[in-house]
Backbone bond lengths (Angstrom), bond angles and torsions (degrees), N, CA, C in turn:
res aa  C-N    CA-C-N  psi(-1)  N-CA   C-N-CA  omega(-1)  CA-C   N-CA-C  phi
1 M - - - 1.464 - - 1.515 109.77 -
2 A 1.329 117.95 136.73 1.444 121.79 -179.95 1.526 110.31 -58.74
3 G 1.329 115.65 133.85 1.445 119.61 177.79 1.511 115.77 84.02
4 G 1.342 116.81 2.15 1.447 119.93 -178.50 1.505 111.03 -116.08
5 R 1.329 118.30 157.87 1.454 121.44 178.07 1.520 111.29 -79.20
6 P 1.340 118.98 143.99 1.462 120.45 178.21 1.512 111.10 -55.99
7 G 1.320 115.26 137.43 1.443 120.53 177.88 1.498 114.06 86.59
8 H 1.348 117.85 -1.51 1.461 121.06 179.95 1.521 108.68 -115.77
9 G 1.319 115.10 94.26 1.443 121.00 -179.56 1.510 111.30 -93.94
10 A 1.318 116.43 -149.30 1.457 121.92 179.40 1.512 109.43 -135.10
11 A 1.306 116.15 147.54 1.454 122.17 176.54 1.518 107.92 -136.02
12 V 1.317 115.86 155.30 1.464 121.78 179.21 1.520 108.12 -98.82
13 D 1.316 117.08 122.67 1.461 121.56 178.11 1.541 107.40 -130.60
14 F 1.325 115.56 99.28 1.465 119.98 -174.92 1.537 112.85 -71.32
15 R 1.314 117.02 -11.11 1.471 118.89 176.69 1.517 111.63 -65.74
16 R 1.312 117.15 -21.05 1.468 121.16 -177.05 1.525 113.24 -83.22
17 L 1.296 117.98 -11.09 1.465 120.87 -176.85 1.511 110.69 -85.56
18 S 1.304 116.19 124.01 1.453 120.73 177.46 1.518 110.87 -76.26
19 L 1.319 116.73 137.53 1.452 122.21 178.75 1.525 111.12 -107.60
20 R 1.308 116.72 12.71 1.468 121.07 -178.24 1.540 109.69 -65.51
21 G 1.309 116.44 130.40 1.462 121.64 177.56 1.515 114.68 61.27
22 I 1.343 115.98 31.09 1.456 118.47 -170.59 1.524 112.72 -65.08
23 S 1.320 118.30 -34.20 1.476 120.24 -178.00 1.508 112.87 -66.72
24 S 1.341 117.02 -20.38 1.459 119.95 -179.97 1.515 112.36 -95.52
25 Q 1.333 118.13 0.03 1.464 119.28 -179.95 1.524 110.24 -66.65
26 A 1.326 115.09 147.95 1.466 120.71 -175.12 1.515 112.67 -58.34
27 L 1.331 118.56 -41.02 1.461 120.90 179.67 1.512 111.20 -61.39
28 V 1.321 117.34 -44.23 1.468 120.96 -178.79 1.529 110.07 -64.13
29 R 1.334 116.35 -42.45 1.472 119.26 179.35 1.538 111.04 -66.22
30 A 1.329 117.08 -33.25 1.463 120.08 179.04 1.525 112.34 -65.60
31 C 1.345 116.00 -32.14 1.470 119.73 -178.75 1.536 112.11 -79.51
32 G 1.327 118.04 -23.39 1.461 120.37 175.46 1.511 113.09 79.52
33 E 1.315 115.80 -139.48 1.463 121.76 -175.72 1.522 110.84 -62.25
34 R 1.318 116.62 152.35 1.454 120.61 -177.43 1.518 110.92 -69.34
35 G 1.321 115.59 142.72 1.454 121.54 -179.86 1.508 109.87 178.46
36 R 1.323 116.40 -155.04 1.458 122.43 -173.98 1.523 110.05 -96.70
37 I 1.333 116.16 124.95 1.455 123.36 -176.06 1.530 109.31 -115.58
38 L 1.333 115.98 137.68 1.457 120.68 167.39 1.528 108.36 -101.41
39 D 1.313 116.49 112.34 1.454 121.67 172.22 1.518 105.80 -89.26
40 A 1.329 116.03 99.57 1.463 121.32 -169.73 1.524 113.21 -78.38
41 T 1.310 117.86 -12.88 1.478 122.33 -177.18 1.527 108.08 -136.26
42 A 1.320 116.07 70.24 1.472 120.18 -166.26 1.535 113.45 -66.18
43 G 1.330 118.41 -35.04 1.471 119.06 -176.17 1.514 110.98 57.53
44 L 1.315 116.80 -129.03 1.467 121.85 -179.92 1.530 112.56 -93.33
45 G 1.322 117.25 11.15 1.467 121.09 165.05 1.509 117.10 85.38
46 G 1.325 119.12 8.36 1.454 119.28 -177.32 1.527 113.34 -61.92
47 D 1.330 116.95 -45.00 1.457 119.80 -178.85 1.531 111.21 -72.55
48 A 1.345 116.70 -38.23 1.469 119.21 175.74 1.527 110.90 -58.11
49 W 1.341 115.34 -39.02 1.470 120.08 -179.94 1.522 111.27 -65.85
50 I 1.332 116.27 -43.19 1.459 119.97 178.34 1.540 110.37 -59.66
51 L 1.320 117.00 -45.14 1.463 120.68 -179.52 1.525 111.74 -65.25
52 A 1.330 116.78 -41.29 1.464 119.65 178.69 1.525 110.75 -65.59
53 A 1.325 116.14 -40.13 1.486 119.62 178.88 1.520 110.80 -65.12
54 A 1.338 117.15 -28.59 1.468 121.04 178.79 1.524 112.93 -82.39
55 G 1.347 117.28 -3.20 1.447 120.97 174.83 1.507 115.85 108.08
56 F 1.333 118.21 2.79 1.459 120.51 177.58 1.523 110.38 -81.30
57 S 1.316 116.02 153.00 1.452 122.60 169.03 1.517 107.78 -94.27
58 V 1.328 117.70 120.11 1.465 121.68 -168.28 1.522 111.07 -116.96
59 T 1.330 116.00 125.15 1.452 121.76 165.23 1.511 106.95 -98.97
60 A 1.331 117.41 116.07 1.455 122.37 -175.33 1.517 108.76 -108.02
61 T 1.322 117.85 122.47 1.462 121.59 178.43 1.531 108.99 -109.51
62 E 1.325 114.97 137.98 1.464 121.95 175.77 1.521 108.66 -140.77
63 R 1.322 116.06 122.82 1.458 119.61 -173.11 1.528 113.94 -87.39
64 S 1.329 117.82 -16.18 1.463 120.01 177.25 1.529 109.37 -82.16
65 P 1.333 118.73 118.25 1.471 120.21 177.87 1.535 112.29 -57.11
66 L 1.340 117.78 -38.05 1.458 120.44 -179.72 1.515 111.65 -64.92
67 V 1.345 116.31 -51.65 1.462 120.10 179.84 1.507 111.44 -62.31
68 C 1.337 116.57 -38.63 1.462 119.97 179.57 1.520 111.30 -63.39
69 R 1.334 117.46 -38.71 1.474 120.13 178.84 1.522 110.62 -64.54
70 V 1.338 116.85 -41.22 1.459 119.60 178.96 1.524 110.95 -63.68
71 L 1.332 116.18 -43.33 1.456 119.75 179.32 1.526 111.69 -67.24
72 R 1.335 117.49 -40.88 1.462 119.80 179.13 1.514 111.41 -62.12
73 D 1.332 116.30 -38.28 1.464 120.00 177.17 1.528 110.34 -60.74
74 G 1.338 116.56 -44.09 1.464 119.43 178.34 1.522 112.30 -63.45
75 L 1.317 117.44 -41.13 1.469 120.38 179.27 1.532 110.96 -67.82
76 D 1.336 117.14 -38.42 1.464 119.58 178.29 1.523 111.11 -62.02
77 R 1.337 116.94 -40.91 1.455 119.49 178.97 1.533 110.78 -69.69
78 A 1.322 116.62 -34.52 1.463 119.13 176.51 1.526 111.73 -65.81
79 M 1.325 116.41 -35.79 1.469 120.50 178.85 1.519 112.22 -65.57
80 S 1.338 117.31 -24.55 1.458 121.23 179.30 1.522 112.72 -89.35
81 D 1.327 117.45 -1.27 1.454 122.54 -179.24 1.528 108.37 -103.84
82 P 1.336 118.90 116.04 1.463 120.66 -177.53 1.532 113.89 -56.78
83 R 1.335 116.87 -25.78 1.480 119.86 -179.44 1.526 111.52 -77.27
84 L 1.336 117.60 -18.95 1.450 121.02 -172.65 1.524 113.98 -118.12
85 V 1.323 116.91 -9.83 1.473 119.79 -169.87 1.532 112.00 -62.61
86 Q 1.318 118.49 -34.54 1.452 119.84 -178.12 1.533 110.94 -66.68
87 I 1.320 116.15 -41.19 1.471 119.15 178.36 1.532 110.11 -68.96
88 A 1.324 117.30 -47.21 1.466 120.38 -179.32 1.521 111.70 -59.18
89 G 1.338 116.28 -33.41 1.444 120.26 -179.47 1.527 113.93 -67.71
90 R 1.322 117.65 -13.52 1.459 121.33 177.43 1.529 112.50 -88.50
91 I 1.343 117.33 -1.49 1.463 120.80 -177.61 1.515 109.73 -111.58
92 E 1.321 115.86 122.89 1.465 122.70 171.98 1.530 107.55 -105.27
93 L 1.309 117.36 117.72 1.466 122.06 -178.27 1.524 109.85 -97.86
94 R 1.334 116.03 128.74 1.454 121.77 176.46 1.517 109.55 -123.74
95 E 1.334 117.27 127.24 1.451 121.00 172.06 1.529 108.07 -81.21
96 A 1.318 116.23 99.90 1.466 120.40 -173.00 1.517 110.14 -166.52
97 S 1.315 115.22 155.09 1.459 121.28 167.75 1.521 108.23 -76.83
98 A 1.312 117.84 127.14 1.450 120.70 179.92 1.523 111.03 -62.91
99 I 1.342 117.09 -33.56 1.464 119.36 178.07 1.515 109.71 -61.91
100 D 1.326 117.37 -46.47 1.465 121.17 178.78 1.517 111.03 -62.77
101 L 1.337 117.17 -42.28 1.461 121.13 -179.64 1.529 110.42 -61.43
102 L 1.320 117.05 -45.25 1.458 120.59 -176.93 1.524 111.58 -68.99
103 L 1.314 117.40 -30.41 1.458 120.90 176.07 1.519 112.04 -71.65
104 A 1.334 115.98 -30.10 1.464 120.53 -172.11 1.516 113.95 -93.30
105 T 1.341 118.29 -11.18 1.454 119.68 -174.77 1.511 111.08 -137.58
106 N 1.317 115.67 157.77 1.464 122.30 174.52 1.523 110.00 -115.27
107 E 1.344 115.57 32.28 1.464 119.83 179.61 1.534 109.21 -59.46
108 E 1.323 115.41 149.19 1.454 121.12 -177.30 1.529 109.91 -98.75
109 W 1.339 115.64 135.34 1.461 121.68 -179.23 1.510 109.33 -128.77
110 L 1.313 116.27 143.36 1.452 119.20 167.84 1.530 109.86 -62.92
111 A 1.340 116.43 -43.92 1.450 121.12 -179.13 1.522 109.31 -152.11
112 I 1.319 114.84 153.28 1.462 122.35 170.45 1.525 107.30 -113.70
113 Y 1.311 115.96 126.13 1.469 122.14 -174.17 1.527 108.98 -108.96
114 L 1.335 116.02 126.51 1.452 122.15 -179.55 1.523 109.87 -119.04
115 D 1.321 115.77 129.93 1.467 122.00 177.20 1.518 108.09 -133.10
116 P 1.339 117.62 69.11 1.470 119.44 -179.51 1.516 110.94 -67.81
117 M 1.342 114.44 161.95 1.466 119.30 178.50 1.520 110.31 -55.56
118 Y 1.312 115.95 137.42 1.463 120.14 -179.65 1.522 110.52 -72.17
119 P 1.336 116.51 143.29 1.461 118.02 169.94 1.527 109.68 -65.93
120 P 1.326 117.48 146.71 1.474 118.59 -178.59 1.514 111.88 -64.40
121 K 1.311 115.38 145.54 1.449 121.74 177.53 1.527 108.73 -105.79
122 P 1.341 117.36 120.81 1.466 119.26 -176.90 1.542 111.89 -54.22
123 G 1.328 114.47 133.25 1.465 119.27 176.19 1.507 114.90 78.58
124 S 1.348 118.35 4.74 1.442 119.66 -177.98 1.512 111.70 -78.13
125 A 1.330 116.43 157.98 1.460 121.26 179.37 1.523 109.87 -74.22
126 L 1.342 115.14 166.74 1.451 120.65 176.65 1.524 110.70 -58.86
127 A 1.335 116.35 134.62 1.467 120.58 -177.31 1.529 110.27 -65.63
128 P 1.338 117.85 156.05 1.469 120.54 177.20 1.535 110.43 -57.82
129 K 1.317 114.78 153.43 1.470 121.03 -173.76 1.530 113.26 -55.27
130 P 1.345 120.93 -45.69 1.477 118.68 -179.74 1.519 112.59 -60.03
131 I 1.327 117.94 -37.10 1.464 121.06 179.25 1.528 109.36 -67.56
132 R 1.317 117.38 -39.12 1.467 119.65 179.11 1.526 110.49 -66.83
133 L 1.335 117.85 -36.16 1.458 120.59 177.24 1.522 110.85 -60.84
134 V 1.329 115.94 -46.62 1.457 120.13 -179.19 1.527 110.21 -65.52
135 R 1.324 117.68 -43.06 1.468 119.72 -179.52 1.541 110.35 -63.51
136 D 1.337 117.67 -40.54 1.452 120.47 177.54 1.512 111.13 -60.73
137 A 1.350 116.68 -36.00 1.455 120.90 -175.72 1.529 113.52 -80.90
138 V 1.333 117.92 -37.25 1.459 119.57 -172.08 1.520 113.51 -112.84
139 G 1.323 119.03 -9.78 1.454 120.07 -179.28 1.517 111.70 83.47
140 D 1.341 115.16 -156.71 1.462 120.90 -170.04 1.522 114.45 -101.79
141 D 1.330 119.57 14.61 1.473 122.36 176.30 1.530 111.25 54.85
142 H 1.344 115.55 54.87 1.462 118.74 178.26 1.525 112.30 -67.77
143 D 1.325 117.46 -15.26 1.460 120.56 179.74 1.534 112.32 -99.23
144 S 1.326 117.30 22.36 1.467 119.06 -175.59 1.530 111.78 -64.19
145 K 1.320 118.18 -33.54 1.449 120.03 178.95 1.541 111.09 -72.67
146 S 1.310 117.23 -33.34 1.456 119.90 173.41 1.527 109.90 -65.93
147 L 1.326 117.04 -36.07 1.467 120.34 175.99 1.518 110.52 -62.86
148 F 1.326 116.91 -41.60 1.476 118.85 177.84 1.526 110.21 -62.48
149 Q 1.313 118.14 -42.01 1.454 121.50 178.36 1.537 110.96 -58.93
150 S 1.337 115.96 -42.61 1.458 119.67 178.78 1.524 111.11 -64.27
151 A 1.340 116.69 -39.60 1.465 120.25 177.63 1.515 111.26 -66.13
152 A 1.357 116.77 -36.42 1.471 120.44 -178.44 1.531 110.48 -67.01
153 R 1.335 117.45 -26.00 1.463 120.01 178.83 1.523 112.41 -89.71
154 A 1.330 117.07 -5.94 1.468 121.11 -174.10 1.518 111.58 -82.30
155 N 1.320 114.09 171.53 1.468 122.15 -179.50 1.534 108.71 -89.98
156 C 1.330 115.57 83.19 1.463 119.84 -177.62 1.517 109.79 -145.78
157 A 1.340 116.09 157.57 1.456 121.22 -177.62 1.536 111.38 -85.63
158 R 1.321 116.97 -28.54 1.464 119.36 -179.52 1.527 110.68 -157.37
159 I 1.316 115.46 158.73 1.458 123.22 174.70 1.523 107.30 -118.88
160 I 1.324 116.65 132.57 1.460 121.02 177.97 1.524 107.28 -118.48
161 V 1.339 116.08 129.05 1.460 121.31 179.90 1.525 109.50 -120.32
162 K 1.311 116.17 123.17 1.465 121.65 178.85 1.531 108.80 -86.79
163 R 1.334 116.04 127.57 1.467 119.94 -178.92 1.549 109.38 -138.66
164 P 1.328 116.42 147.55 1.467 118.86 170.02 1.530 108.80 -70.78
165 H 1.291 116.42 157.16 1.459 119.59 -176.25 1.538 112.94 -62.31
166 H 1.345 117.26 -27.58 1.457 119.73 -176.50 1.520 112.64 -81.81
167 A 1.323 119.47 -10.47 1.468 122.12 -172.95 1.524 111.27 -94.65
168 E 1.332 115.13 147.84 1.462 119.98 175.03 1.519 109.24 -72.11
169 S 1.327 115.40 162.10 1.464 120.15 179.01 1.516 110.37 -66.92
170 L 1.324 116.46 148.67 1.455 120.84 177.61 1.522 110.40 -69.71
171 H 1.325 117.21 -27.36 1.466 123.69 179.29 1.527 106.99 -142.61
172 P 1.333 118.78 144.41 1.471 119.64 -172.71 1.523 113.86 -64.02
173 D 1.308 115.03 149.81 1.472 123.96 165.93 1.521 114.53 51.88
174 P 1.335 118.85 66.62 1.472 118.55 172.80 1.517 110.52 -58.18
175 D 1.327 116.27 152.65 1.482 120.66 -178.65 1.519 110.87 -67.69
176 F 1.338 117.04 -34.48 1.452 120.15 169.99 1.506 109.07 -160.04
177 V 1.332 115.25 163.49 1.464 121.93 -176.08 1.518 108.16 -129.82
178 I 1.329 115.64 135.26 1.467 121.49 173.99 1.529 107.11 -116.08
179 K 1.339 115.87 126.74 1.446 120.55 -173.80 1.526 110.79 -109.29
180 S 1.326 114.12 144.77 1.460 121.21 167.30 1.516 107.20 -119.20
181 K 1.311 117.41 -175.24 1.455 120.54 -175.67 1.525 112.73 -62.09
182 L 1.338 116.43 -41.14 1.460 120.45 -173.31 1.521 114.35 -104.31
183 V 1.332 118.23 -25.68 1.451 120.73 -175.22 1.529 110.13 -139.58
184 R 1.319 115.16 174.58 1.465 120.09 173.33 1.527 107.75 -132.08
185 Y 1.320 115.54 161.87 1.465 121.86 178.43 1.525 107.71 -121.56
186 D 1.329 116.81 110.40 1.458 122.61 175.58 1.526 108.19 -83.34
187 V 1.316 116.91 124.06 1.463 121.41 -174.47 1.534 109.75 -115.28
188 Y 1.333 114.94 127.62 1.454 122.97 178.23 1.521 108.01 -116.08
189 V 1.326 116.39 120.14 1.448 121.54 -173.67 1.523 109.87 -99.90
190 R 1.328 116.17 135.17 1.458 120.03 176.53 1.527 109.43 -58.31
191 G 1.306 117.03 124.18 1.457 121.13 -174.08 1.511 112.59 89.66
192 G 1.338 117.61 -6.55 1.461 120.94 176.16 1.518 111.33 -75.01
193 A 1.319 115.55 173.26 1.464 120.93 -170.93 1.522 112.91 -58.99
194 S 1.329 117.78 -47.06 1.453 120.61 -172.28 1.527 111.62 -66.95
195 L 1.321 117.55 -49.30 1.466 120.37 -178.59 1.528 110.81 -74.95
196 R 1.327 117.74 -33.61 1.464 120.00 -178.43 1.510 111.31 -65.57
197 Q 1.335 116.48 -35.38 1.438 119.46 -179.08 1.523 111.81 -75.71
198 G 1.326 116.13 -9.97 1.450 121.22 172.47 1.524 114.49 65.86
199 R 1.340 116.69 28.85 1.461 118.27 -179.71 1.531 109.54 -68.75
200 S 1.322 114.88 130.65 1.440 118.89 -177.90 1.529 110.26 -76.15
201 V 1.317 114.38 156.60 1.472 120.27 177.50 1.511 108.14 -93.16
202 P 1.313 119.42 123.17 1.472 121.01 -179.69 1.509 110.22 -65.16
203 H 1.312 116.22 141.26 1.475 121.03 177.27 1.513 108.87 -80.90
204 T 1.341 114.88 149.35 1.463 120.04 177.08 1.501 108.98 -103.86
């Protein structure tokens, strides 16, 4: 991985994630009532874990075989830990492109969650190692707007998009926004103004 020492990779260890105050976290509040979530950009599974710990049933898709193997290893180890097995059992991991999955199925979701790669911020420090590993494996998510279009056509009650504060919205005029210290969650509600007006997402 670029910027890392040879022989020093990354592993997923869910024991390190704090669950303190999880119900009040911005991501959990953005998803609303408990139900079935599609995490369309799972990466190393941190957000999927938060949602599962909060009581959601999560289908996590990751299209990079390498990243998916790392995440599956972490979930397998969590399943063998009595303290974590209940949370891990709420996560179904699929090695797949979320765009392909959404085109091929009419599964129903409470929400579809998108966390595309962040656009670079001028003058920012080197990203944390796990983020660099995922970026090296999957690239810069140039199809993120196509992914939003696929989610907008899917059978779901809302779409949640995670964005850094400096980045523009992936789609115009979210119905509401929930902010945390480092990021914000743009929420588009089925029947809300933005999706109801059917405005297309421009391709990049």
